[in-house]
N, C-alpha and C positions, 0 to 999 in steps of 0.2 A: 484348715485355715491358711496354711502356707501354700497349699495347692491353689486355693481360691485367689490368693494374692498374686501368685505366679500367672494364673490365667488372666487376671485383670491387667497385670503388667504387660503380658503378651498382647492382649487386645489393644491396650493403649499404644504400645510400640507399633503394632500393625496399622492402627488408625493413623498414627503420626507419620509413618513411612509413606502413606498414600498421598500426603499433602505435597504440593510443589514447593520449591524453594521460596517463591514469592509469598505463598501462604504462610510458610514458617516464619519468614522475616516479619510479615504483618502481625502474626501472633506474638512474636518476641517484642515488637515495638509496642503493641497493645499492653503486654504484661509490664514493660518498663514504665510506660506512661501511667498505668493504673497504680503501680507500686509507688511511683513518685507522688502522685496525687494523694494516695492513702497516707504516705509518710508525712506529707505536708499537713494533712488534716489531723493526723494523730499528734503531730507536733503542736498544732494550734490548740487542740483539746488539752494537751498536757500543760501548755502555757497558761491557758485559762484556769485550769485546776490549780496550778501553782500560785497564780495571782489570787484566786479565791482563798487558798489556804493561808497565804500571807495576810490577806484582808481579815480572815477569821482570827488569825493569831493576834494581830494588832487590836482588833475589836475586843477580843477576850482579855488581853492585857489591860486595856483601858477600862473595860467594864469591871474587871476584878479589882483594879486599884481604886476605882470609884467606890465600889461597894465596901471594900476593906477599910477605906478611910472613914466611912460612916459607921461601921459596926465595930470597929476596934475599941473605941472608948466604951461601948455598951458591953462588949465581952469582958473588958477589964473590970467593969463594975459588976459583972456577973448578972447583968440585967437581960436575961435571956428572953423575957417576954417581949421587951422592946426590940430585941434582935429579931425575934420571930416575926413581929408585926412589920418591921421595916423590910425584912427580907421578903415577906409575903407580898408587900406592895411592889417591891423591886422586881420580883419574879413575875407578877401579873402584868407589870407595865412593859416588860421586854419579852417579845415572842421568841427571840433567838436563844434564850436561856433554856437549856435542857434540864439541868439540875443545879441545886445549891447544896453544899455539904460543909458542915462546920465540925472540926475536930480539935481536941485539946492538944497540948504539947506531947502527949503520949500516943496520939493518933486515934483516940476513941471518939466516935461520932456522938455528938450531943444534940445536933439539930440538922435537919435536911429537908429540902424541898425537891420534888413533891412529897417527901416523907416527913411526918410529924415526929415529935420527940418520943411520944409513946410508941409509935410504930418502929422507930429506930431501936428502942430499947427492948421491945417484946417480940420483934419479928423472928420467928423460928427459935425463940428463946436463946439466941446467940448474941453475944456482944459484938456489935459491929465496930469494925476498925477500918480506917482508911490506910491503904498501902501506898505510901509515898514513893515517888521515884528515887533511885539511888543517888542521882545527882541533885537532889533537892537540898538546898542550903537554908537552914532556919534563920540565919542571921542576915540573909540578903533581902534587900528591899525590892529586888527584881523578881517578878512572877516567873514561875517555870511553866512552859507551854509544851504540850505534846498532843498528838492526834492518835485516835484509835478507831478501828473499823467497827461499825455496828450494822445490823440489818437495814437500818434506816439511812445509812450513809456514814460518812467520816465525821466523828465528833471531836471538837477541839477541847482538850482538858487544860484548864488554867489553875495552877496552884499558887495562891497568894498568902505569904506568911503574915500572921497578925502580930504586929510588934507595937508595943506601947511603952514609951520611955526606955527604949532599947531592951525591952523585956519581951521575950517570945512567949505569946499566949496560945498559939495554935495555928491552924491553917484553914484557909477558905478555899474550897475546890468548886470551881464553876465549870459546867459543861456547856459549850456553845454549839448549837446546831449549825450545819453549813447553810450558806445563803441559798434558799430554795430557787431563786432566779438563776443563779450561776450554775447550780446543780442541774436544773432543768435545761439550761442552755448547753451545758457541757454534754449531758446525756443525749440531747437532741442532735448536737453536732456529731457525736460518736455514732449514733444510730443512722444519721443521714450518710455519714462516710461509709459505714458498712453496707448500707443499702445501695449506695452508688457503686461501691466496689463489686458487690454481688451482682448488681444489675449489668455493669459493664461486662463482667465475665459470662453472665448468662447470655447477654447479647452476642458476645464473641463465640460462645459454644453453639448457640442457635444459628449464628451466621455460618460457622464452620459446617454444621450439619446441613444447613440449607445449601451452602456452597458445594458440599460433597454430593448431596442428592440431586440438586436442581441444576448445578453448573458444572462441577468437576466431573461427575459421572458421565454426562453427555459428551463433555470434551474428551474424556478418556475413551469413550466409545468411538468418537470421531477420529481420535489419534490412532486407535487400533485399526479402524477401518481404512484410514489413509495408508498405514503400514501394510495392511493386507493388499490394498490396491497396488502399492508400489512393488509388492512381492509377486504380482501377477494374478492374484485372486480377484477377478472382476465380478464374481458372484456375491461379493460382500455387500450386505445391506444393514442398515441401522433402523431398528423399530422401537422408537421411544415416543410416548404420547406427550409431546411437548408442543407449545405454541410460541408465537412471537418470533424473535430473531433466531433463537436456537432451533425452533421448529422449521423455519425457512431454510436454515443452514443444513439441517438433516435431510430435508426434502431435496435440496440442491445436490447434496452428496449422493443420495440414492439415484437421482436422475443422471448424475455424472457416471456413476458406476454402471448403470444400465446401458448408457451410450458406449462406454468403454467395452463392456461385454459384447455388445453387438458389433462394434468395430473390431474387437479381437477375434470374434467368431468369423467375420468376413475375411480378416487377414489370415487367420489359421486355414480357412478353406482355400484361399488363394495360394498361401505358402505350401499347403499340403498338395494342392494340384501341381504347383511348380516343382515341388520336391519329387512327387510321383513321376512327373515327366523326366526330370533329370535322372532319377534312379532307374527308370525304364531305359532311358537312353544309355546310361552308363552300363547297365546290366546286359544290354543287347550288343554292345560293341564287341568286335572279335578279339580285341586286345585286352589284357588284364590291366585294371586301373586301381590304384591305391592312393588315397589322399591322407597325408600326415599333417599333424599340427606342428608347432614349433618345438615341442618336446619329443618329436619323432613317434608319437602315439598314433595309431591307426584311427582315422575318423570314418573313412568309407572304403569299402573293398567290394568289387563286383564279382559275380560268380566265376568268370573266367580266371581271375587272379586266384580265387580260392581253389579252382581245379588245378591250376598250374603248380601251386605250392602245397597242394593236398591239405587245405584248411577246411574242407567240408566237415561240418559237425563241431568245429572249434570256435570259441568266442574270442576272436582276435581284436575286435573293436575296443579301443581304449587301451590296448597293450602296445608296448614298444615293438616296432616292426623288426628290429634287429634280433629279437629273441625268437622269431618265428620263420624267418627266411632261411633257406638252406645255407650251411656253413660257407661254401664257396662264394655265394652271393653276399653273405654277411661281411666277408673280408673285403669284397669290392665296394660295398655300400657305406661302410662305417666312416671312412675318411671323408668322402665327398659330402655325405649328409651333415656331419658335424661342422665341416667348413662352411657349408651353406647357412646353417643355423647361426654360426658365429659371425656371419657377415664377411668372411674373408674372401669370398668370390661373388662377383656380380655376373649377370647374364652375359656380359660382353667379355668376361675372362674366359681363358682356355676352354673351348667347347667340349674338349674330350672328357671333362669331368662330368658332363651332363648326359653323355651317351657312351655306352660300351656294350660289348657282346660277351656272353659267357655261356658255357655248356654245363648244364645241370644233369646230374645222374639220378636225382630223387625228386618226386616219386617215380618218374620215368625219365629216360634219357631224352633230353631236348636241348635245343640251342635257342636262347632268348636274347633279345635286344632290350636293354634297360635305358629308358629316357627319364631324366630328372628335370622337372620344371618347377621353378619357384613361383609361388602364388603371393603376389604383393597387393597391398592395399594403400591407396593414397587419396588425398583430397587436395586439389590444386585448381587454380583459376588462370586463365589467360596463358601467357607464355610459360608459366611454371608447370603446366600440365605435362604429365609423363606419358600419357597414353596416346598411341597413334590413332585409335578409333573413337575415343571418347574425350570430349573437351568441355570444360565448364565455362560459362560466361561470367560476367561480373556479378551476377545475382546468384552464383553457385547453382545454376540450373544446367543440367546436362543437355547439350545441344543434339544428342542423338535422339531421334524421334521415339525410339522404343523405350527410352529411360528418361522421361521428362523430370521426374522427381528424384533422380539418383543423387546422392550426396557423397558416394564413395565408389571408386572403381576397383575391381578385382583384376589384376594384370597377370598375364603370363609373359614368358620371355619374348615371344614374337610380337607382342603388342607394344613393347616399350620403345620409346624413341632412342635412336643410337647416340653414342657419344655423350651419355649422361654421367655425371658424377655420382658416386655411391650415396652421397648425402641426399640426392634428389630422388632416389629410387623409392623411398617410402618404407613402410613397415612390412616385415615378412609375416604373412598370415599362415603359410603352410607350404608343403612340398607335394607335388603331384608326381607319382611314379607310374610310368606307362611300361607295361611288360608285353613285348611283342614276341609271339612264338614264331621263330623263323626256321624251325626245324625242317619244314618242307622245302623252304627256299634253299637252305644249306644242302639238303639232300639233292635237290634239283641241280644246284651248282656242282656238287660232287658228281652227280650222274652225268651232267653235261661235260664236266672235265673228263670223266671216265669215257663217255661216248666219243668225245673229240680224240682222246688218246687211242681208243679202240679203232675208231674210223680212220684216224691218221695212220695207225699201224696197218690196218687192213687195206687201206688204199695205197699206202706206200709200197707194200710188198708186191701186189700184183702189178702196179705201175712200173716198179723197178724191174720186175721180171719181163714185162712186156717190152719196156724200153731196151733192156739188155739184149733180148733175143732179136728184136727188130734191128737194132744197131749191128748186131753180128751178121744178120742176113744182108743188111745193106752194105756192109764193108767187105764181108767175106763170102757173099752168096755164091759166087762162081766157083770158089774153092771147096764148098761144101758138097757133100753127096746128096742125092735125092732123099735118102732116108734121114739124114741129119736136118735138111731143110724142113721135111715134114714134121720131125720131132719138135723143131723150134716153133713152127707154126701151130702145132697142136698145143704146145705149152702156152703160147701167147693167147690162143683161143680159150684155153681153160682159165687162164688168169682174167681174161675179159669177162667170161661168165661169172667168175667169182666177184668181180667188181660190180657187175650188173645186179647180182643177188643182194649185195650190200646196199646199193642205191635203192633197189626195189623195196627192201625191208624198211628202210627209213621212210620212203614215200608211203608205203602201206600203213605204217603206224601213224604217221601224221594224218593221213586221210581218215583212219578209224577214230582218232581222238578229236577230230573236228565235228562239227554239227551236221555233217552230211547225213541225209536220210536214205536208207536202203529199202528197196521194194522186196518184200518177202512173198514167197509163193510155195506151192507144193513141191516137195523134193523127195526123191526116192533114195533112201539111205543106201540100199544095195548098190545103186549106180555110183554113189560117192565112193564107197569102199572099193568097188571094182577098179575105178580109175586110179585111185591111190595105189592099189596093189600093182597095177600095170606100170605105174611110174617108178616104183622102187623095187620091182621084182629082180631086175638085173643087178642092181646095187646090192641087194641082200644076198643074191647068189654069189656075187664076187667075194663078199665078206664071209661067206659060209654061215649065214644066219637064216633060220627058217621063218618065213613071213607068210602068215595065213590068216584067214578070216573065219568068223563064226557068227552067222546071221540067223536070227529066228525066222521060221517060216511064216509066210503071209504077214510080214511086217508092214503096217500101214504107212502112208506118206506122212511126212513131217512138214511143219511150217518153218521155212527158212530161206536163206539165200545160198544158191548152189555154189557159186564161185567162192564165197567167203568160207563156207563149211569145207569145201575142198582144200582151201588154204589151211584150215585148222588141222584136218587130217594129215595133210602133207607135212606141216611143221612137226606134229606130234610123232608121226612115223619116222620122219627124218631124224629127230632127236633120239628116238629109240634105237635106230640103226647106228647112230653115231656113238652111243654110250653102251652098246651091247657087244660083247666079245664074240669071236668066232664060235660056232656050234651053239649059239644062243637062239632064242625064240622071240618073235614079235607077233602079237595077236591083236586083231581088231574084232571087237564084239559089238553086236547091236541087238537089243531085245527090249521088250516091255517089262519093267520090273513088277514084281508081285504087289509091291506097296502102292504103286500108282500106275494104273493101266491107261492113263491119259497122256503119258509121255513115252518117248523112246529114249533109251539110255545107250550111249555110245562109249565104248571103252577102248583105250589103246594101252596094252600091257606089254612089258618086256622083262627079260631076265638080265638086265644090265647091271651096272655098278651100284645103282640106287642113289638116293639123295639124303644127305644128312638132315636130321630134324631141324637144326639151326638154319639150314638153307631153305627149307620148305616154306617158311613164312615170307621169304623174299624172292622166291624163284620166278614169280610172275612180274617182278619189277623190271622197268626198262633198263637195258644195258647191263643187267646182272648175268654173269656167266659162271656157271658151275665149273666149266672146264678150267677156269683160272685157278680153281682150288684143287683140281685133281690131276689134270694133264693139260697139254697145250694144243688140243684140237681147235681148229679154226671155227669162228662164229662171231656174230655181232651182238649176241645177248638180247635180241629183239624178238625172237621167234615166239616164246611163251607169252610175252607181253602182247603180241599181235593176237595170239590165241585167246587170251583173256578178253581183249576188247571186242573180238568178233562174237564170242559167246555172250558178252554183255549186250551186244546189239540184238541178240535173240532172246533177251529177257531171262537168261539163265546164268549159271556160273560154273566154272570148271573146278574140279576137285582132284586131289591126288592122294594116293596111298603109296608109301615107299619105305623100303628097308635096305640099308647099305649091304651090298653083296648078294641080295636076293632079287631085287628088281623094283620096277615102278609101274604104277597103273594110273593113267589120267582118264577121267570120265566126266561126262556132262549129260544133262537131260534136255531134250527138245520136245516142244509141244506137238501133238498130233494136228494134222491139217484141219480135220473136221472140228476138233475141239477149239482150235484157234479161231476159226471162222465164227463159231457160235458165241465165243466169249471175248471178242476183241474189245479193248486192247489186251494183250496177253501180259499177265503179271509175272514177275520173276519167280522161278520155281525154286523150292528148297530141296536139293537133291539128297538122296539117301543112298549111301554106298551099298551096292548089292552084288558087286562082281566077285569072281572067284580067282584065286591065284593062277597065274599062267602055268605054273609047274605041276598043277594037279593033273 
């Protein structure tokens, strides 16, 4: 039972909670009005009943006094027959009398109507007595009146003492029925009041149920649909079988939702296309690009930025950028980023805070330039516009043809009008970080500086020597012997050749790195090697170095440029002789490797000092000189760079194997003439080292 009551209470509470405040106030007002009306009705009924009771009391008193005055003498004479006859006539003539009872001074009944004397005496063989009220006074002439409830209604009891000559003879008890008209009216009024009260609340309950089912429920559905639409769910629909105004409202809502869905799909397609364009553009730019929000969280990052900071495979979007950049860059970025966010700097303030250069060691060593650009948003008209490129007219319409419906401009630093106060700049929407990898630029600058230093040194030394010897010959030529003059001229000639070699190397490298096209033709490898040996044979003999060749018999012609390949062999053999001590060996080999019979492999091997592993990766770079690390042999650092460029022109690549103190072998593959003719253009070859050590 308790559980049932709790369930009912919970259901009522849930039902009540679904009503709106207006419905609750209306229910409370209805309850108050119905209670007031019911109270007034019950007050009127009670007033009527009180008036009827007062009327019955007065009527009973008068009737009792009238009857008592007539029967008292008869009772005193003990003429009970006459008393009975008179009482019978009196009882029959008055319909309001319920009963008449006569009792003696001891309370014993001796006569009653509608009871006769014999019935009174013999009923149930019990002596009937009348129980008088406690406040009944026998000597009083005033009747005692009381009411008691019966199944037929409230009966008024009137007790009239029978007194004759101040002698108490007994009591006359008369029962008066209520006034049937008053009772009927009172009952009718009460019944009507209850019926009205029940009807009102029945109507209220039915109205509430109808309101909940027919009005409130559709309105709730509409409210939920509107909230769903506001949240961006344009697929929301309401399916209720209603007609009239609510039905039209629901149909209009569904039509609106369908239009919004179509509009949203179109916008999403356009935005997706624009986003794809922007993301493609950002992802293809060579620089790293990072977009931050005002909390310094990453919104967008392109692949180049991920590669530079080794973010591949990491989910950095939505994370604070300072947690993921390398520590040196974090130190540099922290202060300017927070100052920009806090509005302490505008784009016109110290430009150094928005651009700086830093060298990173992780994940690889590189030098980067960091550019910080604030992304601002504003909406202004007329002279208050901040943007140089985009201006709104009086109707808030952008005058730029590409953006006729734009209501907000996104500004970067270079778009903002100069000399603006900070208050006019607008709201900061984000920060764009551009990361430019300038490692190559720095290396080129360093190489250029090194080249200028080397060339200056190389040029200054021969020029100084030439100038010194020529001045000596000019001033003291007649005083010098023929041998001394010849030595001076020989030295000047040697320095001139040295200067010519330097200039020629620079010109050769510049020509090779240009877009100049070289005509390739059939070349005999043996002829190249023979000419190279003739060139350096005397030099090798003077240094005590054994210079020899090893050429495979019946070696086919190759596809190449004779002069360029001769320069390659000349540079490689010259380097080998330069870095090989006396009693060493320099070997030139040419053969078809077993792994690929379609190429000819050329090797230049020596027993020189060798090249450190750390130098092998940069030995072919321009202006790089190993002699700077080992000793002070002269050179420009351009020879091997020229070799690499020439071999690249032949669609191949030069390789090396070296060990410090053992020697070095340079080698490359060249395509056969017949094969190149059949398969033009020739693709770069992947060489496989197949040479043997020169000491074997």
